C-alpha positions as CSV (number, residue, x, y, z in Angstrom):
1,M,60.5,124.4,33.6
2,K,58.6,124.5,30.3
3,K,58.5,120.7,30.0
4,K,57.3,120.4,33.6
5,R,54.5,123.0,33.0
6,Y,53.3,121.1,29.9
7,I,53.3,117.7,31.7
8,N,51.3,119.2,34.6
9,T,48.8,120.6,32.1
10,I,48.5,117.1,30.5
11,K,48.0,115.4,33.9
12,S,45.4,117.9,34.9
13,N,43.5,117.2,31.6
14,I,43.7,113.5,32.3
15,N,42.4,113.8,35.8
16,A,39.5,116.0,34.6
17,N,38.4,113.6,31.9
18,I,39.2,110.2,33.2
19,A,35.5,109.4,33.8
20,L,34.8,110.2,30.2
21,Y,37.6,107.8,29.1
22,S,36.0,104.9,31.0
23,V,32.5,105.6,29.5
24,I,33.9,105.8,26.0
25,T,35.9,102.5,26.5
26,L,32.9,100.5,27.7
27,T,30.7,102.0,25.0
28,L,33.2,101.0,22.2
29,F,33.4,97.5,23.7
30,Y,29.6,96.9,23.7
31,L,29.4,98.4,20.2
32,S,32.0,95.9,19.1
33,L,29.9,93.1,20.5
34,S,26.8,94.3,18.7
35,W,28.4,95.0,15.3
36,Q,29.5,91.6,14.4
37,Q,30.3,92.7,10.9
38,F,32.6,95.3,12.2
39,I,34.3,92.6,14.4
40,N,34.6,90.2,11.5
41,Y,36.8,92.6,9.7
42,N,39.3,91.7,12.4
43,L,40.1,95.4,12.9
44,F,41.0,94.8,16.5
45,A,42.8,91.5,15.7
46,S,45.3,93.4,13.5
47,E,47.7,94.0,16.3
48,T,50.6,95.1,14.1
49,L,48.4,97.9,12.7
50,F,47.2,98.7,16.2
51,W,50.6,98.9,17.8
52,S,52.0,101.0,14.8
53,G,49.1,103.4,15.1
54,G,49.5,103.6,18.9
55,L,53.3,104.3,18.5
56,L,52.6,107.0,16.0
57,L,50.1,108.6,18.3
58,L,52.7,108.5,21.2
59,I,55.4,110.1,19.1
60,I,53.0,112.9,18.1
61,N,52.1,113.3,21.7
62,I,55.7,113.6,22.8
63,V,56.4,116.2,20.1
64,I,53.4,118.2,21.1
65,C,54.4,118.0,24.7
66,F,57.8,119.6,24.2
67,F,57.2,121.9,21.3
68,S,53.6,123.0,21.0
69,K,52.3,126.1,22.8
70,A,48.8,124.5,22.7
71,A,49.9,121.3,24.3
72,G,47.1,121.1,26.7
73,K,44.2,121.0,24.2
74,M,46.0,118.9,21.7
75,Q,47.1,116.4,24.3
76,L,43.5,116.1,25.4
77,V,42.3,115.2,21.9
78,L,45.1,112.6,21.5
79,W,44.2,110.9,24.9
80,L,40.5,110.9,24.0
81,L,41.4,109.0,20.8
82,L,44.2,106.8,22.1
83,L,42.9,105.5,25.5
84,P,39.4,104.3,24.6
85,V,40.6,102.5,21.5
86,T,43.4,100.8,23.3
87,N,41.3,99.8,26.2
88,S,38.7,98.4,23.8
89,F,41.3,96.4,22.1
90,F,42.5,94.8,25.4
91,I,38.9,94.0,26.5
92,Y,38.2,92.5,23.1
93,K,41.2,90.1,23.3
94,L,40.1,89.0,26.7
95,Y,36.6,88.4,25.6
96,Y,37.5,86.1,22.7
97,S,40.3,84.2,24.4
98,P,39.5,84.0,28.1
99,G,41.9,81.9,30.2
100,S,44.6,81.9,27.5
101,T,48.1,83.1,27.9
102,V,47.3,85.8,25.4
103,A,44.4,87.0,27.5
104,M,46.6,87.1,30.6
105,L,49.3,89.1,28.8
106,N,46.7,91.4,27.4
107,A,45.1,91.9,30.8
108,L,48.5,92.8,32.3
109,A,49.3,95.0,29.4
110,F,45.9,96.7,29.9
111,L,46.6,97.3,33.6
112,I,50.2,98.6,33.0
113,W,49.0,100.8,30.2
114,N,46.3,102.4,32.3
115,F,48.6,102.5,35.4
116,V,51.1,104.6,33.4
117,F,48.6,107.1,32.3
118,F,46.5,107.3,35.5
119,Y,49.2,106.8,38.2
120,N,48.7,109.3,41.1
121,S,45.3,110.2,39.7
122,R,42.5,110.3,42.2
123,F,40.3,108.5,39.7
124,F,42.6,105.6,39.2
125,F,41.0,103.6,42.0
126,Y,37.6,103.8,40.5
127,F,38.9,103.0,37.0
128,I,40.5,99.8,38.2
129,I,37.2,98.7,39.9
130,V,35.3,99.2,36.6
131,Y,38.0,97.1,34.8
132,L,37.8,94.3,37.4
133,L,34.1,94.1,37.1
134,T,34.2,94.1,33.3
135,L,37.0,91.4,33.3
136,V,35.1,89.1,35.6
137,A,31.9,89.5,33.6
138,I,33.7,88.7,30.3
139,V,35.5,85.7,31.6
140,N,32.5,84.1,33.2
141,L,30.1,84.9,30.4
142,A,32.4,83.7,27.6
143,P,31.3,80.5,25.7
144,G,33.2,77.4,26.3
145,I,34.5,78.3,29.7
146,T,36.5,75.6,31.4
147,Q,38.0,75.0,34.9
148,P,41.4,76.4,33.8
149,D,39.6,79.5,32.5
150,I,38.1,80.1,36.0
151,M,41.5,79.6,37.6
152,Y,43.0,81.9,35.1
153,S,40.4,84.6,35.7
154,V,40.7,84.2,39.5
155,T,44.5,84.5,39.1
156,I,44.1,87.6,37.0
157,A,41.7,89.1,39.5
158,I,44.1,88.3,42.4
159,L,47.0,89.8,40.5
160,L,45.0,92.9,39.6
161,G,43.8,93.2,43.2
162,G,47.4,92.9,44.5
163,L,48.5,95.5,42.0
164,L,45.6,97.7,43.0
165,L,46.5,97.4,46.7
166,F,50.1,98.1,45.9
167,S,49.1,101.1,43.8
168,Q,46.8,102.4,46.6
169,R,49.6,102.0,49.1
170,R,52.0,103.8,46.9
171,N,49.4,106.4,46.4
172,A,48.8,106.8,50.1
173,L,52.6,107.0,50.8
174,T,52.8,109.6,48.0
175,R,50.0,111.6,49.5
176,L,51.6,111.2,53.0
177,N,55.0,112.3,51.7
178,A,53.4,115.2,49.8
179,F,51.5,116.2,53.0
180,L,54.7,116.0,55.1
181,H,56.6,117.9,52.4
182,K,54.0,120.6,52.5
183,R,54.0,120.7,56.2
184,R,57.8,121.0,56.2
185,L,57.6,123.9,53.7
186,R,54.9,125.5,55.8
187,E,56.9,125.1,59.0
188,K,60.0,126.5,57.2
189,R,57.9,129.4,55.9
190,N,56.5,130.1,59.4
191,R,60.0,129.8,60.9
192,T,61.3,132.3,58.3
193,V,58.4,134.7,59.1
194,L,59.1,134.3,62.8
195,E,62.8,134.9,62.4
196,N,62.1,138.0,60.3
197,K,59.8,139.3,63.1
198,L,62.5,138.6,65.7
199,I,65.0,140.4,63.5
200,N,62.7,143.3,63.2
201,L,62.1,143.4,67.0
202,S,65.8,143.1,67.6
203,F,67.0,145.6,65.0
204,Y,64.1,148.0,64.5
205,D,61.9,150.2,66.8
206,K,58.2,149.4,66.2
207,L,57.0,152.9,67.2
208,T,59.3,155.1,65.2
209,R,60.3,152.5,62.5
210,L,63.9,153.5,63.0
211,G,66.7,151.2,63.8
212,K,67.9,150.2,67.3
213,K,71.3,150.7,68.7
214,R,72.4,147.2,67.7
215,I,71.9,147.6,64.0
216,F,73.3,151.1,64.2
217,I,76.6,149.8,65.7
218,I,76.7,147.0,63.1
219,N,76.3,149.5,60.2
220,M,79.0,151.7,61.6
221,K,81.4,148.8,61.9
222,E,80.8,147.8,58.3
223,F,81.4,151.4,57.2
224,F,84.7,151.6,59.1
225,L,85.9,148.3,57.6
226,K,85.4,149.6,54.1
227,N,86.2,153.3,54.7
228,E,88.9,153.4,57.3
229,D,90.2,156.8,56.6
230,K,87.1,158.7,55.7
231,P,85.9,161.3,58.3
232,A,82.5,160.7,59.9
233,A,80.5,161.9,62.9
234,V,78.0,160.6,65.4
235,L,75.2,162.8,66.7
236,Y,73.5,161.9,70.0
237,L,70.1,163.6,70.5
238,D,68.1,163.8,73.7
239,L,64.6,165.3,73.7
240,D,64.5,168.0,76.4
241,N,62.0,167.4,79.2
242,F,60.2,164.7,77.2
243,K,59.7,162.7,80.4
244,K,57.5,165.5,81.8
245,I,55.3,165.3,78.7
246,N,55.0,161.5,79.3
247,E,54.0,162.2,82.9
248,R,51.5,165.0,82.3
249,T,49.7,163.5,79.3
250,D,48.5,160.0,78.4
251,S,51.0,157.6,77.0
252,E,49.1,157.6,73.7
253,S,49.9,161.3,73.1
254,A,53.6,160.7,73.9
255,D,53.7,157.7,71.5
256,R,52.0,159.8,68.8
257,I,54.7,162.4,69.2
258,L,57.4,159.8,68.7
259,M,55.6,158.3,65.7
260,I,55.4,161.8,64.0
261,L,59.1,162.4,64.9
262,G,60.1,159.1,63.4
263,T,58.2,160.0,60.2
264,R,60.0,163.4,60.0
265,L,63.4,161.8,60.5
266,R,62.8,159.2,57.9
267,K,61.8,161.9,55.4
268,S,65.2,163.5,56.1
269,E,66.9,160.1,55.2
270,K,69.0,161.8,52.5
271,N,70.8,163.6,55.3
272,F,70.7,160.8,57.9
273,K,70.9,157.4,56.3
274,N,71.9,155.6,59.5
275,M,69.9,156.6,62.5
276,A,68.4,154.8,65.5
277,R,66.3,155.2,68.6
278,I,68.2,153.9,71.5
279,T,66.0,154.8,74.5
280,S,62.6,156.3,75.0
281,D,63.7,159.8,74.2
282,E,67.2,159.4,72.8
283,F,68.3,159.0,69.2
284,V,71.7,158.6,67.4
285,F,72.7,159.5,63.8
286,F,75.8,158.6,61.8
287,I,77.1,160.9,59.1
288,S,79.7,159.8,56.7
289,G,81.7,161.5,54.0
290,L,82.4,164.7,55.9
291,N,84.7,167.4,54.5
292,S,84.7,169.5,57.7
293,R,83.2,169.7,61.2
294,E,80.8,172.4,59.9
295,E,78.9,169.9,57.9
296,A,78.1,167.8,61.0
297,E,77.1,171.0,62.8
298,K,74.8,172.0,60.0
299,R,73.2,168.6,60.2
300,A,72.8,169.1,64.0
301,A,71.1,172.4,63.4
302,K,68.8,170.8,60.8
303,L,67.8,168.2,63.5
304,L,67.0,171.0,66.0
305,Q,64.7,172.5,63.4
306,I,62.9,169.2,62.8
307,I,62.4,168.9,66.6
308,N,61.3,172.5,67.0
309,E,58.4,172.1,64.6
310,P,55.1,171.9,66.6
311,F,53.5,168.6,67.2
312,I,49.7,168.7,67.0
313,I,48.1,165.8,68.9
314,N,44.3,165.8,69.4
315,N,44.1,169.6,68.9
316,N,46.9,170.0,71.5
317,R,50.1,171.7,70.5
318,F,53.4,170.4,71.8
319,Q,56.6,172.3,71.4
320,L,59.8,170.3,71.9
321,T,63.5,171.1,72.0
322,A,66.5,168.8,72.0
323,S,70.1,168.7,73.1
324,I,72.7,167.2,70.7
325,G,76.3,166.0,71.2
326,I,78.7,165.4,68.3
327,S,81.8,163.2,68.2
328,F,84.1,162.7,65.2
329,Y,85.7,159.7,63.6
330,P,88.7,159.0,63.8
331,E,89.6,162.0,65.9
332,H,87.7,161.0,69.1
333,S,87.8,157.2,68.5
334,K,87.8,154.5,65.9
335,I,85.4,152.3,68.0
336,P,81.7,152.8,67.3
337,E,80.6,152.3,70.9
338,K,83.1,154.8,72.2
339,L,82.0,157.4,69.5
340,V,78.4,157.0,70.7
341,A,79.6,157.4,74.4
342,H,81.6,160.5,73.6
343,A,78.7,162.0,71.7
344,E,76.5,161.3,74.7
345,I,78.9,163.2,77.0
346,A,78.8,166.2,74.6
347,M,75.0,166.0,74.7
348,F,75.0,166.2,78.5
349,A,77.2,169.3,78.2
350,A,74.7,170.9,75.8
351,K,71.9,170.1,78.2
352,K,73.7,171.5,81.1
353,A,74.5,174.7,79.1
354,G,70.8,175.4,78.7
355,K,69.3,172.8,76.3
356,N,68.1,173.3,72.7
357,R,71.6,173.4,71.3
358,F,74.5,171.2,70.2
359,Y,78.0,170.8,71.5
360,N,81.1,169.1,70.0
361,F,82.9,166.6,72.1
362,E,86.0,167.7,73.9
363,W,88.4,165.6,76.0
364,E,87.9,167.9,79.0
365,M,84.2,166.7,78.9
366,F,85.5,163.1,79.1
367,K,87.5,163.9,82.2
368,R,84.4,165.5,83.8
369,E,82.3,162.5,82.8
370,A,84.8,160.1,84.2
371,D,84.6,162.0,87.5
372,R,80.9,161.9,87.4
373,I,80.9,158.1,86.9
374,K,83.4,157.7,89.7
375,I,81.1,159.7,92.0
376,E,78.0,157.8,90.9
377,T,79.8,154.4,91.5
378,G,80.9,155.6,95.0
379,L,77.4,156.8,95.9
380,K,76.0,153.3,95.7
381,D,78.2,152.1,98.5
382,A,78.5,155.4,100.5
383,L,75.3,154.9,102.5
384,L,76.1,151.3,103.3
385,N,79.7,152.2,104.3
386,D,78.5,155.1,106.5
387,E,80.5,157.6,104.5
388,F,77.9,160.3,104.8
389,Y,77.8,162.7,107.8
390,I,75.8,165.9,108.7
391,N,77.1,169.3,109.4
392,Y,74.8,171.9,111.1
393,Q,74.7,175.6,110.4
394,P,73.1,177.8,113.1
395,K,70.4,180.4,112.3
396,I,70.7,183.7,114.1
397,D,67.7,185.7,115.2
398,L,68.5,189.3,114.3
399,R,66.3,190.7,117.0
400,T,67.8,188.8,119.9
401,N,71.2,187.9,118.3
402,K,70.7,184.3,119.5
403,I,70.8,180.9,117.8
404,N,67.2,180.0,117.3
405,G,67.4,177.4,114.6
406,M,69.8,175.2,112.5
407,E,70.0,173.6,109.1
408,A,71.2,170.1,108.5
409,L,73.6,169.9,105.6
410,L,74.7,166.6,104.0
411,R,78.4,166.0,103.6
412,W,80.4,163.0,102.1
413,K,83.8,161.8,102.9
414,S,84.7,159.0,100.4
415,D,86.5,155.8,101.4
416,N,89.8,157.4,100.4
417,Q,89.1,160.2,102.9
418,T,88.4,162.7,100.1
419,I,85.7,165.3,100.9
420,I,83.3,165.5,97.9
421,S,81.4,168.7,97.4
422,P,77.5,168.5,97.7
423,T,77.3,170.5,94.5
424,K,78.9,167.5,92.7
425,F,77.3,164.5,94.2
426,I,73.8,165.7,95.0
427,P,72.8,166.3,91.4
428,I,74.1,162.9,90.5
429,A,72.2,161.3,93.4
430,E,69.0,163.1,92.2
431,K,69.5,161.8,88.7
432,N,70.0,158.1,89.6
433,G,67.3,158.1,92.4
434,L,69.7,157.5,95.3
435,I,68.7,160.9,96.7
436,I,65.5,159.3,98.1
437,D,67.2,156.9,100.5
438,I,69.9,159.5,101.3
439,G,67.2,162.1,102.0
440,Y,65.4,159.9,104.5
441,W,68.7,159.0,106.2
442,V,69.5,162.7,106.6
443,L,66.0,163.4,107.9
444,K,66.2,160.7,110.5
445,K,69.7,161.7,111.7
446,A,68.6,165.4,112.0
447,C,65.5,164.6,113.9
448,L,67.4,162.3,116.3
449,M,70.0,164.9,116.9
450,N,67.4,167.7,117.6
451,K,65.6,165.3,120.1
452,Q,68.9,164.7,121.9
453,L,69.5,168.4,122.3
454,Q,66.0,168.8,123.8
455,E,66.6,165.8,126.2
456,A,69.9,167.5,127.2
457,G,67.9,170.5,128.5
458,L,68.9,173.0,125.8
459,D,66.5,175.5,124.3
460,K,64.1,173.9,121.9
461,M,64.7,175.0,118.3
462,V,63.6,174.1,114.8
463,I,65.9,172.0,112.6
464,S,65.6,172.5,108.8
465,V,66.1,169.7,106.3
466,N,66.2,169.9,102.6
467,V,63.7,167.8,100.6
468,S,64.8,167.0,97.0
469,P,62.3,167.3,94.1
470,M,62.3,163.6,93.5
471,Q,61.8,162.8,97.2
472,F,58.9,165.3,97.3
473,Q,57.2,163.5,94.4
474,Q,57.2,160.1,96.3
475,P,53.6,159.0,97.1
476,D,54.6,157.7,100.6
477,L,56.5,160.9,101.6
478,V,54.1,161.9,104.4
479,E,53.9,158.4,105.8
480,K,57.7,157.9,105.9
481,I,58.2,161.3,107.6
482,S,55.5,160.5,110.1
483,L,57.2,157.2,110.9
484,I,60.6,159.0,111.4
485,L,59.0,161.4,113.8
486,T,57.5,158.5,115.7
487,E,60.8,156.6,115.8
488,T,62.9,159.5,117.0
489,G,60.3,161.0,119.3
490,L,60.6,164.5,117.9
491,E,57.5,166.6,117.7
492,G,56.5,167.8,114.3
493,Q,56.6,171.5,115.3
494,W,60.4,171.3,115.7
495,L,61.0,170.1,112.1
496,E,61.1,172.3,109.1
497,L,61.2,171.0,105.5
498,E,62.8,173.1,102.9
499,I,61.6,172.7,99.3
500,T,62.4,174.9,96.3
501,E,59.7,177.0,94.7
502,S,60.0,175.1,91.4
503,T,59.4,171.8,93.3
504,A,56.3,173.3,95.0
505,M,54.9,174.6,91.7
506,Q,55.7,171.6,89.5
507,D,52.3,170.2,90.2
508,P,50.4,172.8,92.3
509,D,47.4,170.7,93.1
510,K,49.4,167.7,94.2
511,G,52.0,169.8,96.0
512,L,49.3,171.6,97.9
513,A,47.8,168.3,99.1
514,V,51.2,167.0,100.3
515,L,52.0,170.3,102.1
516,K,48.7,170.3,103.9
517,K,49.3,166.8,105.1
518,L,52.7,167.7,106.4
519,Q,51.3,170.8,108.1
520,N,48.8,168.6,109.8
521,L,51.7,166.8,111.4
522,G,52.9,170.1,112.8
523,I,55.8,170.4,110.4
524,K,56.8,173.8,109.2
525,I,57.4,174.5,105.4
526,A,60.1,176.8,104.1
527,I,60.5,177.8,100.4
528,D,64.2,177.6,99.7
529,D,66.1,179.7,97.2
530,F,63.2,182.0,96.7
531,G,63.4,184.4,93.8
532,T,65.3,182.1,91.4
533,G,62.2,180.3,90.1
534,F,59.2,181.5,88.3
535,S,56.5,181.4,91.0
536,S,54.7,184.5,92.3
537,F,53.3,185.5,95.6
538,S,49.8,185.2,94.1
539,K,50.4,181.4,93.8
540,L,52.5,181.2,97.0
541,I,49.7,182.5,99.2
542,Q,47.7,179.4,98.3
543,M,50.4,177.1,99.8
544,P,50.7,176.4,103.6
545,V,54.1,178.0,103.9
546,N,55.8,179.3,107.1
547,T,59.2,180.6,105.9
548,I,60.7,182.3,102.9
549,K,64.5,181.8,102.4
550,I,66.1,184.5,100.1
551,D,68.5,182.9,97.7
552,R,72.2,183.6,98.4
553,S,72.6,185.1,94.9
554,F,70.6,188.1,95.9
555,I,72.5,188.5,99.2
556,K,75.8,188.3,97.4
557,D,75.1,191.4,95.3
558,L,73.5,193.5,98.0
559,N,74.8,197.1,97.9
560,H,76.4,196.3,94.5
561,N,73.4,195.5,92.3
562,I,70.3,197.7,92.5
563,Y,68.2,194.9,91.2
564,S,69.3,192.5,94.0
565,T,68.8,195.3,96.6
566,I,65.3,196.1,95.5
567,T,64.4,192.4,95.2
568,C,65.5,191.6,98.8
569,S,63.6,194.6,100.2
570,S,60.5,193.6,98.3
571,I,60.7,189.9,99.4
572,I,61.1,190.9,103.0
573,N,58.2,193.4,103.0
574,L,55.7,191.2,101.1
575,S,56.6,188.1,103.2
576,H,56.0,190.0,106.4
577,S,52.7,191.3,105.1
578,L,51.6,187.7,104.5
579,G,52.8,186.5,107.9
580,Y,55.9,184.6,106.7
581,T,59.2,184.4,108.5
582,V,62.1,185.6,106.3
583,V,65.6,183.9,106.4
584,A,68.6,185.2,104.4
585,E,71.2,182.6,103.6
586,G,74.8,183.1,102.6
587,V,75.4,186.3,104.6
588,E,79.2,186.9,104.7
589,T,79.8,190.6,105.2
590,K,79.0,193.2,107.7
591,E,77.4,195.4,105.0
592,Q,75.0,192.6,104.1
593,Y,74.3,192.0,107.8
594,E,73.5,195.7,108.5
595,Y,71.2,196.0,105.4
596,L,69.2,192.9,106.4
597,R,68.9,194.0,110.0
598,E,67.7,197.4,108.8
599,K,65.1,195.8,106.6
600,K,64.0,193.7,109.6
601,C,64.9,190.3,108.2
602,D,64.0,187.7,110.8
603,Q,66.9,185.3,110.6
604,I,70.3,185.0,108.9
605,Q,72.7,182.1,108.3
606,G,76.2,182.4,106.8
607,F,79.9,182.6,107.4
608,I,79.5,186.0,109.1
609,Y,78.6,184.1,112.2
610,F,79.3,180.3,111.7
611,K,80.3,177.9,109.0
612,P,78.6,174.5,109.0
613,M,80.0,172.3,111.8
614,D,79.8,168.9,113.2
615,E,77.4,167.8,116.0
616,K,79.9,168.1,118.8
617,K,81.0,171.7,117.9
618,F,77.4,172.7,117.4
619,K,76.5,171.6,120.9
620,D,79.4,173.6,122.3
621,I,78.5,176.9,120.6
622,L,75.0,176.7,122.1
623,H,76.5,177.7,125.4
624,T,78.1,180.9,123.9
625,K,76.9,184.2,122.5
626,P,77.2,184.5,118.7
627,Q,79.8,186.9,117.5
628,I,80.1,188.5,114.1
629,N,83.3,187.3,112.4
């Protein structure tokens, strides 16, 4: 490396001063012609002395090249001495013996000598041109020139020209190879940069600068290979209600929150060396070297503290919580992917228990999750296979003791003839979005059935259909319901849509606009499960509502819980004062029935009169008088 550096230094000095060499060479030559006395001393003719001195200079040059720290400057001095003198010697020999064999040999020696020192130099071409002109001038101006001399001089010029062209071709090929080599290096460097970018995109999250699931799993596998028996844990974290923040604010604010969270997590790298963001609001953490479960639980508690710290974005304060699930290696699995899946199951359990907490994985959770997956898989084909059906539960008018309404209730009998409870499959359908198509199917079936009752000459009554929160948020809800009424021929006044108070209050302005459009179609609106949410009558009076349904939890505790008793009485009185119809659902006992009739509740539905029933049985009971069971 040291030798190469010195040689490059010498070449750079030669390239920088080659024009100076040419000038000095020609100057010495013309001085030698003028100073005849100097020439008569035959200094240049003493070739032995010349070659000995030249060899000595070359030896000194080589020594300097390999051993001297000041090689650059000393080499420059040597070349300034050696090249001009040597070139003058060759030119002198040509001048005094043109056309002779000695002259030709000296010319070739001159060319080779300069070719060695100036090869690959960008000044070599110009130096050869100067030499050719000088050579031709000397040969043709020399005294006693003969025909052979002209032939010799032409031959020399041709030879030198051929060598010049060869040199230039070699030089061009060298430059081309150098260019191609640089291009290959540049392409290799660009390819390396691109590969590194692709690796970063594949393995690391750009927003939080944390790893992705792929690199997380790879790191876990490497750890298990080296530490097969060492206990470890996986923490699966989901930000509670982060999707609502994303919906209610601009995407920039949500991204800023994630960036700040990523910074906080990286600062806690001492506790969480292997962590990754695997979805928009879900993160996983790997903890090794555990001595007990409590250590993993302490880390989970630390994570909750990190999440609970306020996020200040554009002077807006955001408070987040998280749900965390924990699985343990090797107790729950020795496969990284299964450990992550088990931790996710525990996270869902923590979320279901109220959020902002952590749960350890238990095998019972796995069984429940397996059932959930089975239901979710079956739901995808249930609608196509016509596995859903509708039961109808009558509503009784407490003043007349007659059926004056009904509620359409969705039921599911799977392909193996198993009846699956709505409390199990409806939440899953809401989560995966299937509830939208299912909801419209129920709505169309219910409207068609009510229209058939009317065409059969039976008393007209309102049929109630539940609308899920996700379905209510659909932008084309009003248009699709209007189309269903048109297709079935049912007038809007005989349809009632039940929505929960939390659904109505999720976005009050948007909800109010949708409800007004539905009311314009003649459709009645009922607030279902009233009393379980956080709305108030002051907000409710702004909504175009017709009916209030008291939640069954209050009805269940009537005459046993003073709070439920007072709440039911207050709801009935306030609703009547605002002009709402009041319906009590889940009425099962005579005591509940008597209390509601005393408080002048308008309608009741429950097992005290009828359980939900199929269409045929419902048509049959319309011809009978309801009896208390």
